[in-house]
N, C-alpha and C positions, 0 to 999 in steps of 0.2 A: 223787702229786699235790703240787705245790709251791705253797703259798699265799704270795703275795707279802707281804713285811713292810710295815709303815708306815715308808716310807723316811725321812721327816723325823724321826720319833721315834728310829729306829735310829741315824741319823747323830748326833743330839743327845745320845744316851746314851753316846757314846764321848769320852774325853779324849785330846787329841793335843798333843805337845810336841816341839820341834825344838831341839837344842842341840849343842854341841861339848864334847869332853873329851879329856884326855890319854889316850892308849891305846898300849900298847907303847912303841915308840921315837918315836912321833909324835902326831898329833892325829886324832881321828875325829869324823865326824858321827853323831849319835845321834837316831833317830826313835823316839819313845816313844808307845805306844798303851795306853790303860787303859779299864777298864769295871768296874763293880760288878755282880755277878750274885747273884741270889737262890738261892745254892747254898752248902752248907757247904764249908769249905776242903778237906776230904778228898775230897769228891765232885768238886770242880772239878779238884783234882790228878789224880784218876783219869781224868777226861775228857781231860786234856791229856797224859797219859803212858801210858795203857793202850792197847797196840797194837790191841786189839779195839774200842775206843771212838773212837780218833782218826779212822778212816775214816768214822765216822758224821757228822762235822761238817767234816772238813778233807779229807785225802787218805789213800789207802792208804799204809801205812808198813811197811817191812821193816828187818831188822837187829837189833842188840842194844841195847835201851833200858836202858843201865846206864852208870855212870861208865867212860869209856874206850871205850865201844862205838860202833860206826858205825851210822848210820841212813840211810835213803833214802826220800824222799817221792815217790810215783809221779808222773813227769812234772814234777818240781820239783827242790828242793834236796836235797843230802845233807850229812852232817856227822859230827862227833865230839862226844859228850857229855863235856865237860871237867869239869863239876861237877854234883852232884845232891844237893839237900837236901830230901827229902820231909817234909812236904807244902808246903814254902815256896818251892821254885823250882829252876831249873837254869840252867846256862850251857853253850852249845854253839856249835860253828862252824856256819856257814850257807854252804855251798859250792854255787855255781851256775856251770857252765861253768868258766872259768879263774879266777874270782873267789872270794875267801874273805871273808865277813862273819862277824858273830857275833850271837847272840841270847841275851838274858838274860830269863828269866821270873821274876816275883815274885808270889806269891799271899799275900794278907794278909787275915785275918779282920777284918771291920769291924762285926760285930754278930751277933745271933742268926741263924744260917743264911745269912749273907751274906759274900761274899768279893770282894776287889778283885783283878782280873787286871791286871797291868802288864807290858808286854813292851818291852824295848829292842832295836832293830835297829841294830847298830853297824857302820859302814862307813868305811874309810879311802879316800876318794874325792876327786879333785882338784876345784878350784873350777870349772873349765871344764865338766866332766862334770855336776857337781851343778847348774849353772846351767840345763842342758837340761830336766830334769824335776823337780828338787828332791826333797823328801821323799815326794811322792806316788808316785814310782817303786816304792817298797816299801809305802808307807802304804796305798794303795788296796787292795793285795792283803791286807794285814792287816785292813783294815776288812771285807773279804769274809769272812775267816776268823772274825772275831768275830761277824759276822752268823750264820754257820753254827753257831757254838758257842752263841749265844743261842737259836737255834731248837731245837737239840738239848737243851739244859738245860731249856727250857720245855715241850717236848713229849715228850722221850724217844725221838723217832724218829730214823731214820737219814736222811742226805742222799740225795737222788736226783740224781746228777750230771747226767743228761740234762735233768731238769726245771729244775735250778738254772742250767744254761747257757742254757736256753731263756729263763728269766726275765731273766738278765743281758742278753740280746739284745733284750729287750722295752723299751718306752718307760720303764717304771718302773725296770728294771735300769739302763738308760743314765743315768737321773736319779740313781740311787744313786751311780754312778761319778762323775758330774759334781759332786754335792754333797760326796762324799768328797774329790775333787781340790781343790775350793774350800776345804774345811775344812783340808786339809793346807797349802794356800797361805797361809791366814791364820795357821796355826801357825808357818809359816816366817817370816812377817812379825814375829810376836811373838818369834821367836827371834833377830831382828836382821837378816834379809834385807830389802833394799829392796822396797817394795810392788810396784812396777811389774814387776820381774824375777820376783818370787815368784809373782805372779798369772799372768804369761805362762807360767812353767814349769807351773803348775797346768793351764792351758788345753792345753798340749801333752801333759800326762799324760792328761787326758780324751780327747783325740783318739787317743792311742796305745791306750788301753784299749778304745775304742769303734769303732775302725777296722773297716770291713767289716760 
């Protein structure tokens, strides 16, 4: 049984930032998502890196979860773990189709039994393609992931993929996607994108995620 979350509260619990930075021999777009969890750093690290726990909130994973190891998320991305600093974070490639992006996770203790989760999704993408969907192209998916992580940490239960997909197709699930897209659009504006184009990209992202 999948109990629908409080959509507005969940969206409001997440921090979103859009920026650019020098990366490799060029420049990259950086989509940053963050949230503070009522979980000790070591436990949050385990939830994010233990191959037995990752499927409980995200996706089934296979491979070698160690520095230099290759991983694959079922039906999604694969990559190589380039750096690992337990329990503080890791850096890995994020490969989907012919594209290579990167992800960097940082976990920071922020008080008794509380930890900040912060993840950068780094992509070298041209302006024309960025203009189509903006940060929501990856940001909405990460919002969904953090929603699953929140539920797992709060209840200790495992995700029911069929029930979760049914919820995402519901009115509340579609509302979650729309609010996530809008929030990423506003983060894009705060990061320097013109408001009209950023919000148009957010609307296209919502349509893409909710089509059908």
